[in-house]
Steps between C-alpha positions, in 0.01 A plus 500: 500500500801331661636406157481865400683607816777246438538622141539856623797395715685322223846629419507734199758262354241223522248716318722552197612136477381338177465133406561335164274225363752239621470631855836675527492838667675818390521872569515782246812713542296804397259442788786439743645834391222687676496284813878538535471880462702540182365805317685415177501168315863555402601487868321173563632359170851547643397302807353225278828483308696450825253232609542320166877503544464360852269230365751410229780482758302246703420280200135595458332486158476877451279490191250278682495694827506849340263478204528812287161591357385755244308819571123515531327615180205737483264202473630367832694208350864449586750490216733201515748573224757648739553809281451835665459834332495855631247533781450124538484365855745218559406258777610174661295217641696409812486162667494492878879453507553778247275739694692414815830588333357826366388595852836403650687711245280805557586821684548401867406854610143469371252359758291373208796293381547362852133395497552323166811326633314374806203381293697311236746358753208353694330373185825345376572321826144371525494379140843338514412315821180366343655417163826351628367380839808630678548748780676833456583704197630354175869543430455761226304719744774475763762601246289795391435607859872483579573729207235751608715648775759618249238591240303699757804704599579581138135590430487730802817681395377538143168637623679748728715628215203520264303696759784750538518549123124557481519762773784684326315496166181622666675791671610621158132540408369639830474859622752581771334650803295435808206342321487152346396594149605269216457460130306190394828350375677565831219343700492198268874447536484525878221244522600259217193588296474496118689786332348480152470859377141472373392337827668774704324765292167345601612492862601865479164598354321320782729656762431845356124451529531375858722792598280763338197354678681604818550852369870452428712507185786266401853616565774526239853366480764461231587151379824453300323284239141628495535869579238656728282234664216517751540386858238395752476420872578142590145428621357618166735277301417202719131541414569576134706184449235294680228644272692455172517170316 
């Protein structure tokens, strides 16, 4: 019973840690994507690229620490040829140091990223102390931490500008007035959700059913690219996006 209770309190980062036959541990970048609250792989892939550059700058063996792996096939086996086609899911097997750098290069405004930074910083310090039998952080960590102040400021400014652009784009799709009614595209832009047209059509269909169940009908607005589009209350779109995969 106590073992079960201890397992329940393990960090989610511990739960997704994997171990190779030789005993080395690694984390899947795809699994970190969810824990670090990145809705799109492309956004985390940018973070991974920055982490790889930081690793290269500190003399790390990038290919060894960031192992690029093939997508998972329908049979559940992972391709290892390194070639990716349309729809394939690129991934990286990240060493502890690589995962630490990915966390440290993430969006400083996300509390999930802060949690990842704290976890991997603690794991790195613990492991380095055991492996090297020395106190304090290794030099490469100190250099990376020193650079984080400047990186964090740049990240925050970029996020602020990106947020302003999303809001402007969303207003172009929203109905002007006293009520917060948006098209599916406008809501997706405001909340950094997927904007694939087929996906948004499914969201719109779900939103329409939810709204009509309340005895209401979708609104209408003119979009410069798509013509007349339906709009829905914000609470309806929130449920519709949550229900649609």
